[in-house]
Kinemage of the C-alpha trace (Angstrom):
@kinemage 1
@onewidth
@group {chain A} dominant
@subgroup {mainchain}
@vectorlist {calphas} color= white
{ca unk a 1} P -67.829 111.603 -203.048
{ca unk a 2} L -64.866 111.579 -203.826
{ca unk a 3} L -62.315 113.639 -201.334
{ca unk a 4} L -61.351 115.716 -205.087
{ca unk a 5} L -64.983 116.046 -205.308
{ca unk a 6} L -65.755 117.110 -202.166
{ca unk a 7} L -62.908 119.752 -201.883
{ca unk a 8} L -64.601 121.195 -205.361
{ca unk a 9} L -67.871 121.256 -203.164
{ca unk a 10} L -66.048 123.653 -200.394
{ca unk a 11} L -64.560 125.516 -202.869
{ca unk a 12} L -67.507 126.782 -205.035
{ca unk a 13} L -69.631 126.809 -202.074
{ca unk a 14} L -67.486 128.063 -199.552
{ca unk a 15} L -64.975 130.295 -201.597
{ca unk a 16} L -66.795 133.849 -201.736
{ca unk a 17} L -67.883 133.109 -197.605
{ca unk a 18} L -63.838 132.797 -197.129
{ca unk a 19} L -62.960 135.923 -198.970
{ca unk a 20} L -64.939 137.898 -196.523
{ca unk a 21} L -63.862 135.560 -193.898
{ca unk a 22} L -60.324 137.313 -194.326
{ca unk a 23} L -61.856 140.624 -196.672
{ca unk a 24} L -63.512 141.650 -192.793
{ca unk a 25} L -59.517 140.294 -190.924
{ca unk a 26} L -56.661 141.796 -192.956
{ca unk a 27} L -57.824 145.411 -194.071
{ca unk a 28} L -55.369 145.365 -196.954
{ca unk a 29} L -55.982 145.703 -200.730
{ca unk a 30} L -57.248 142.940 -202.359
{ca unk a 31} L -54.231 141.432 -203.398
{ca unk a 32} L -53.486 140.756 -200.064
{ca unk a 33} L -56.850 139.335 -199.578
{ca unk a 34} L -56.340 136.414 -202.618
{ca unk a 35} L -53.156 135.533 -200.895
{ca unk a 36} L -54.605 134.312 -198.195
{ca unk a 37} L -57.857 133.080 -199.723
{ca unk a 38} L -55.198 131.170 -202.376
{ca unk a 39} L -53.721 129.458 -199.539
{ca unk a 40} L -56.492 128.915 -197.559
{ca unk a 41} L -57.276 126.283 -200.017
{ca unk a 42} L -54.432 125.315 -200.872
{ca unk a 43} L -54.098 123.957 -197.259
{ca unk a 44} L -57.691 122.544 -198.076
{ca unk a 45} L -56.907 120.753 -201.248
{ca unk a 46} L -53.389 119.308 -199.142
{ca unk a 47} L -55.799 118.293 -196.233
{ca unk a 48} L -58.921 117.107 -198.304
{ca unk a 49} L -59.258 113.702 -196.417
{ca unk a 50} L -59.848 115.638 -193.629
{ca unk a 51} L -62.426 118.184 -194.939
{ca unk a 52} L -65.807 117.538 -192.375
{ca unk a 53} L -68.938 116.942 -194.072
{ca unk a 54} L -70.340 120.929 -192.824
{ca unk a 55} L -66.470 121.903 -194.503
{ca unk a 56} L -67.502 126.326 -193.137
{ca unk a 57} L -66.162 126.230 -189.450
{ca unk a 58} L -63.119 123.810 -190.340
{ca unk a 59} L -61.521 126.227 -193.509
{ca unk a 60} L -62.336 129.303 -191.011
{ca unk a 61} L -59.721 127.958 -188.810
{ca unk a 62} L -57.398 127.019 -191.686
{ca unk a 63} L -57.896 130.577 -193.103
{ca unk a 64} L -57.601 132.060 -188.700
{ca unk a 65} L -54.003 130.316 -189.589
{ca unk a 66} L -53.240 131.917 -192.527
{ca unk a 67} L -53.825 135.093 -191.744
{ca unk a 68} L -51.621 134.906 -188.462
{ca unk a 69} L -48.666 134.053 -191.161
{ca unk a 70} L -49.276 137.149 -193.216
{ca unk a 71} L -49.475 139.269 -190.406
{ca unk a 72} L -46.645 137.611 -188.928
{ca unk a 73} L -44.984 138.072 -192.237
{ca unk a 74} L -46.122 142.104 -192.797
{ca unk a 75} L -45.327 142.743 -189.370
{ca unk a 76} L -40.841 141.955 -190.075
{ca unk a 77} L -41.370 143.724 -193.288
{ca unk a 78} L -42.469 146.662 -191.908
{ca unk a 79} L -40.078 146.302 -189.267
{ca unk a 80} L -37.627 146.218 -191.878
{ca unk a 81} L -38.741 149.062 -193.726
{ca unk a 82} L -38.960 151.512 -190.397
{ca unk a 83} L -35.493 150.611 -190.699
{ca unk a 84} L -34.285 151.401 -193.759
{ca unk a 85} L -36.298 154.780 -193.067
{ca unk a 86} L -37.488 153.791 -197.175
{ca unk a 87} L -40.848 153.509 -197.338
{ca unk a 88} L -43.976 156.062 -197.634
{ca unk a 89} L -45.250 154.695 -194.511
{ca unk a 90} L -42.348 156.369 -192.578
{ca unk a 91} L -42.418 159.783 -195.178
{ca unk a 92} L -46.230 160.177 -195.684
{ca unk a 93} L -48.159 162.236 -193.535
{ca unk a 94} L -50.625 160.667 -190.974
{ca unk a 95} L -54.585 162.367 -191.330
{ca unk a 96} L -56.553 161.764 -188.877
{ca unk a 97} L -60.319 161.643 -189.457
{ca unk a 98} L -62.614 164.724 -188.302
{ca unk a 99} L -65.322 163.944 -185.143
{ca unk a 100} L -67.672 164.471 -188.441
{ca unk a 101} L -66.305 161.444 -189.938
{ca unk a 102} L -67.620 159.074 -187.273
{ca unk a 103} L -69.981 156.177 -188.119
{ca unk a 104} L -73.056 154.399 -186.978
{ca unk a 105} L -71.626 152.103 -185.122
{ca unk a 106} L -68.411 153.868 -184.328
{ca unk a 107} L -68.427 153.762 -179.723
{ca unk a 108} L -69.255 149.339 -180.446
{ca unk a 109} L -66.096 149.213 -183.152
{ca unk a 110} L -64.277 151.313 -180.301
{ca unk a 111} L -65.366 149.295 -177.149
{ca unk a 112} L -64.112 145.995 -179.289
{ca unk a 113} L -60.851 147.711 -179.723
{ca unk a 114} L -59.527 148.143 -176.383
{ca unk a 115} L -60.151 143.707 -175.830
{ca unk a 116} L -56.868 141.541 -176.178
{ca unk a 117} L -57.128 140.208 -179.990
{ca unk a 118} L -58.692 136.478 -178.587
{ca unk a 119} L -61.937 138.319 -176.958
{ca unk a 120} L -62.245 140.374 -180.259
{ca unk a 121} L -61.661 137.493 -182.552
{ca unk a 122} L -64.519 135.569 -180.299
{ca unk a 123} L -67.329 138.048 -180.790
{ca unk a 124} L -66.246 138.625 -184.707
{ca unk a 125} L -66.976 134.841 -185.408
{ca unk a 126} L -70.265 134.718 -184.216
{ca unk a 127} L -71.393 138.320 -184.667
{ca unk a 128} L -70.210 138.816 -188.602
{ca unk a 129} L -70.468 134.834 -189.145
{ca unk a 130} L -72.987 134.036 -187.683
{ca unk a 131} L -71.506 130.840 -185.988
{ca unk a 132} L -72.879 128.743 -183.871
{ca unk a 133} L -70.988 127.858 -180.380
{ca unk a 134} L -70.805 123.659 -181.645
{ca unk a 135} L -68.905 125.861 -185.673
{ca unk a 136} L -66.776 128.257 -183.210
{ca unk a 137} L -65.472 125.364 -182.134
{ca unk a 138} L -64.130 123.618 -184.442
{ca unk a 139} L -62.760 127.555 -185.565
{ca unk a 140} L -61.096 127.267 -182.192
{ca unk a 141} L -59.919 124.054 -181.683
{ca unk a 142} L -61.533 123.597 -178.521
{ca unk a 143} L -64.623 121.761 -177.237
{ca unk a 144} L -67.965 122.776 -177.054
{ca unk a 145} L -68.124 124.012 -173.216
{ca unk a 146} L -64.531 126.283 -173.668
{ca unk a 147} L -65.929 127.882 -176.589
{ca unk a 148} L -68.942 128.670 -174.954
{ca unk a 149} L -66.873 129.811 -172.255
{ca unk a 150} L -64.379 131.534 -174.304
{ca unk a 151} L -67.937 133.604 -176.065
{ca unk a 152} L -69.042 133.984 -172.725
{ca unk a 153} L -66.780 135.906 -170.713
{ca unk a 154} L -65.433 137.960 -174.554
{ca unk a 155} L -69.328 138.481 -174.429
{ca unk a 156} L -69.301 140.131 -170.553
{ca unk a 157} L -65.952 141.467 -171.089
{ca unk a 158} L -67.643 144.570 -173.936
{ca unk a 159} L -70.823 145.214 -171.659
{ca unk a 160} L -67.764 146.394 -169.460
{ca unk a 161} L -66.200 147.747 -171.895
{ca unk a 162} L -69.481 149.514 -173.613
{ca unk a 163} L -70.621 151.227 -169.765
{ca unk a 164} L -67.344 152.146 -169.403
{ca unk a 165} L -67.424 153.934 -172.751
{ca unk a 166} L -71.089 155.372 -171.967
{ca unk a 167} L -69.328 156.631 -168.281
{ca unk a 168} L -65.955 158.130 -170.013
{ca unk a 169} L -68.832 160.081 -172.129
{ca unk a 170} L -71.154 160.893 -169.103
{ca unk a 171} L -68.268 162.288 -167.747
{ca unk a 172} L -66.949 164.248 -170.326
{ca unk a 173} L -71.080 165.537 -170.501
{ca unk a 174} L -71.082 166.543 -167.097
{ca unk a 175} L -67.910 168.156 -167.340
{ca unk a 176} L -68.390 170.810 -170.303
{ca unk a 177} L -72.165 171.202 -168.497
{ca unk a 178} L -70.693 171.816 -165.370
{ca unk a 179} L -68.579 174.283 -166.515
{ca unk a 180} L -70.908 176.178 -168.546
{ca unk a 181} L -73.236 177.206 -165.820
{ca unk a 182} L -70.560 177.940 -163.918
{ca unk a 183} L -70.130 180.590 -167.037
{ca unk a 184} L -73.172 181.959 -166.835
{ca unk a 185} L -72.854 181.368 -162.634
{ca unk a 186} L -70.458 184.011 -163.155
{ca unk a 187} L -72.225 186.554 -165.216
{ca unk a 188} L -74.987 186.565 -164.008
{ca unk a 189} L -72.691 188.422 -160.328
{ca unk a 190} L -70.917 190.405 -162.670
{ca unk a 191} L -74.097 191.812 -163.595
{ca unk a 192} L -75.538 191.750 -160.589
{ca unk a 193} L -72.255 193.507 -159.012
{ca unk a 194} L -72.835 196.140 -161.620
{ca unk a 195} L -76.021 196.942 -161.535
{ca unk a 196} L -74.825 197.118 -157.794
{ca unk a 197} L -72.664 200.274 -158.453
{ca unk a 198} L -74.463 201.588 -161.183
């Protein structure tokens, strides 16, 4: 198979997987997602001689670099707009979701958000993209043992954050419960005091 044919096959087979990969990490308009995906395959075309036999993890690695460039560019753009003070972001009100809007599993996302970006990405790659350690090493550009160690550490840190959230939840529930018990005891003491003076 020629390099052109290999690229064509990779594009047809993996376009939507790469699109999902980008969309999950780029919480923005569809136009931005399409722009990044187009850049991924533009890079893949230029480097088509490097396409491995199983190209998807390699394409994810390219997508990570394209996303990093996009995020840096957006950061510079937003900083410029904030300086100018004429953008809707600086003028518009901020909407805070109510507790009722909490989605199932949002506590897992909360624990994930407390991790370093590198740990988050390792966990996303194995959970969202369902990559093996071998494939993970390709995306990250490191050896298999290094990828396995990074995944192990990221999972351990996620467990620690989940435990922290559970501990915080138990403490807050305990405080609420304690206040309620104290208030109930005070009511009973007040009633007893009234009965004694009746």
